[in-house]
C-alpha positions in Angstrom: 0.0 -0.3 0.0 3.3 2.3 0.6 4.2 2.0 -3.0 0.8 2.8 -4.1 1.3 7.0 -3.7 4.8 6.9 -5.0 4.1 5.4 -9.0 2.6 8.6 -10.4 5.4 11.3 -8.7 8.0 8.4 -9.3 6.9 7.8 -13.4 6.8 11.8 -14.0 10.5 12.4 -12.6 11.8 9.2 -14.1 10.0 9.7 -17.4 11.3 13.5 -17.4 15.0 12.7 -16.4 15.1 10.2 -19.5 13.6 12.6 -21.5 16.4 15.0 -20.2 19.0 12.5 -20.6 18.1 11.5 -24.1 18.4 15.4 -24.9 21.7 16.0 -24.1 23.1 13.0 -25.4 21.2 13.6 -29.1 23.7 15.2 -31.5 23.1 18.1 -33.2 21.8 18.4 -36.6 20.3 21.8 -36.4 23.5 23.7 -37.9 23.9 20.9 -40.9 23.3 22.1 -44.6 21.2 19.4 -45.8 20.1 15.9 -46.1 23.6 14.4 -46.6 25.3 16.0 -43.7 22.2 15.2 -41.4 21.9 11.3 -42.2 26.4 11.4 -42.1 25.7 12.7 -38.2 23.3 10.2 -37.7 25.2 7.4 -39.1 28.0 8.2 -36.9 26.1 8.5 -33.6 26.7 4.7 -32.4 23.8 5.6 -29.9 21.6 6.9 -32.2 18.5 4.0 -31.6 19.2 3.6 -28.1 18.9 7.9 -27.5 15.1 7.7 -29.5 14.3 4.6 -27.6 14.9 6.6 -24.5 12.9 9.3 -25.6 9.7 6.7 -26.4 10.0 4.9 -23.2 10.0 8.2 -21.3 6.8 9.5 -23.0 4.4 7.4 -21.6 5.7 7.4 -17.9 5.8 11.1 -18.0 2.0 10.9 -19.0 1.3 8.6 -16.5 2.8 11.2 -13.8 0.6 13.8 -14.8 -2.2 11.8 -14.7 -1.1 11.7 -10.8 -1.0 15.2 -10.9 -4.3 15.6 -12.6 -5.8 13.0 -9.7 -4.1 15.4 -6.9 -6.4 18.1 -8.2 -9.3 16.4 -8.2 -12.5 18.1 -6.7 -10.9 21.3 -6.2 -10.4 25.0 -8.0 -7.8 23.6 -10.6 -9.3 20.3 -11.3 -10.5 21.8 -14.6 -7.1 23.4 -15.6 -5.2 20.4 -15.0 -7.8 18.0 -16.9 -7.3 20.3 -20.1 -3.6 20.2 -19.2 -3.6 16.2 -19.5 -5.8 16.5 -22.3 -3.2 18.5 -24.4 -0.4 17.1 -23.0 -1.7 14.1 -24.8 -1.8 15.4 -27.7 1.6 17.0 -27.4 3.5 13.6 -26.6 1.6 12.1 -29.7 3.1 14.3 -31.7 6.2 14.4 -30.2 6.4 10.4 -30.6 5.9 11.1 -34.3 8.5 13.0 -34.6 11.0 10.9 -32.5 9.7 7.4 -34.2 10.5 8.7 -37.5 14.3 10.5 -36.5 14.9 6.6 -34.4 13.6 4.4 -36.9 13.3 5.7 -40.8 16.3 8.3 -40.2 18.6 5.6 -39.0 17.9 3.1 -42.1 17.9 6.0 -44.2 21.4 7.0 -42.9 22.7 3.4 -42.8 21.6 2.9 -46.7 23.5 6.3 -47.4 26.7 5.5 -45.8 27.2 2.0 -47.3 25.9 2.6 -50.7 28.5 3.1 -53.1 28.0 7.3 -54.1 24.8 7.1 -57.1 21.1 6.3 -57.0 20.9 4.2 -53.8 22.8 7.1 -51.5 20.8 9.8 -53.8 17.3 8.4 -53.0 18.2 8.1 -49.3 18.8 11.6 -49.5 16.1 12.5 -51.4 13.2 10.4 -49.2 15.3 12.1 -45.9 14.7 15.8 -47.6 10.7 15.0 -48.8 9.7 13.3 -45.1 12.0 14.9 -42.7 9.9 18.5 -43.2 6.8 17.0 -41.7 9.3 15.5 -38.9 9.8 19.0 -38.2 6.3 20.7 -38.5 5.2 17.6 -36.0 8.1 18.8 -33.6 7.0 22.8 -33.9 3.5 21.5 -33.0 4.4 19.4 -30.1 6.5 22.1 -28.6 3.6 24.3 -28.8 0.9 22.0 -27.2 3.7 20.7 -24.6 3.9 24.7 -23.2 0.4 25.3 -23.6 0.0 22.2 -21.4 2.2 23.4 -18.9 0.4 26.3 -18.7 -2.6 24.6 -17.9 -0.9 22.9 -15.3 0.5 25.5 -13.9 -2.6 27.4 -13.8 -4.5 24.4 -12.0 -1.6 24.1 -9.2 -1.9 27.6 -8.7 -5.4 27.7 -8.1 -5.7 24.3 -6.7 -3.2 25.3 -3.6 -2.5 21.6 -2.8 1.2 22.0 -4.2 3.4 25.0 -3.6 2.4 28.1 -5.6 5.3 28.7 -6.8 5.3 25.6 -9.1 2.4 26.8 -10.7 3.7 29.7 -11.3 6.8 28.2 -12.8 4.7 26.3 -14.7 2.9 29.3 -16.0 6.1 31.1 -17.1 7.9 27.4 -18.7 4.8 27.4 -21.1 4.9 30.8 -22.0 8.3 30.8 -22.9 8.1 27.2 -24.6 4.8 28.4 -26.8 6.6 31.8 -27.8 10.4 29.6 -28.7 7.9 27.3 -30.7 6.0 30.1 -33.1 8.7 32.4 -33.0 11.6 30.5 -34.6 12.1 27.6 -37.7 11.0 23.8 -37.1 14.9 23.4 -37.9 16.7 25.7 -35.4 18.0 24.8 -32.0 15.6 28.2 -30.4 12.8 25.9 -32.1 14.0 22.6 -30.4 14.3 24.5 -26.8 10.4 25.0 -26.7 10.6 21.4 -25.2 13.2 22.3 -22.5 11.4 24.1 -19.8 8.3 22.0 -19.6 10.6 18.9 -19.2 12.4 20.2 -16.5 9.2 21.6 -14.8 8.0 18.2 -15.1 11.3 16.8 -13.0 10.5 19.6 -10.3 6.9 18.6 -10.0 8.0 15.0 -9.8 10.3 15.6 -7.1 7.6 18.3 -5.6 4.9 15.2 -5.8 7.6 12.6 -4.5 8.2 14.0 -1.2 4.3 15.3 -0.7 3.6 11.3 -1.3 6.4 10.1 1.4 5.8 12.4 3.7 
């Protein structure tokens, strides 16, 4: 019985931390000029599939933790905002999954085909396919970053109104969400600034998971 209250905060904390680790290990593709350079970078990253697999594992864990956050606010003034945050957050993680799954699966396969093929049609086709499909993944990434920022704003609003968790956590969620939405809207999908839209919401989840874990243990 003691373990049950810890499942949600642990899921949120571990899921968010896994996303942070995967993000730190992910090689930078934003500065590469085209598909050939990006495929080469992907092929040279031995942990490419592991990094993206870590992202994919972190998403359901984080969502499970956010369900626990919504559960904590059931029946108090912050309930509606937190429920809306959970719905928008589910969309955000779904869109983010599309981007990560494409880069971890199709991106890795195309990078392998590009590097092992003789210069010619096979390598050219790999670059062509990547250049055609990658913009779709980037557009999905922008939508995910904006939605995750909006979700974090809603969670922050609900935490502030609910007064179950510290008020500073709610204020931090509002600030993190606003910055994330601004980054997702203001910068192109292929820039590091647009990718940075995910940073503050995930860091906020780490903090929220820690606060929830401490409250559950207490």
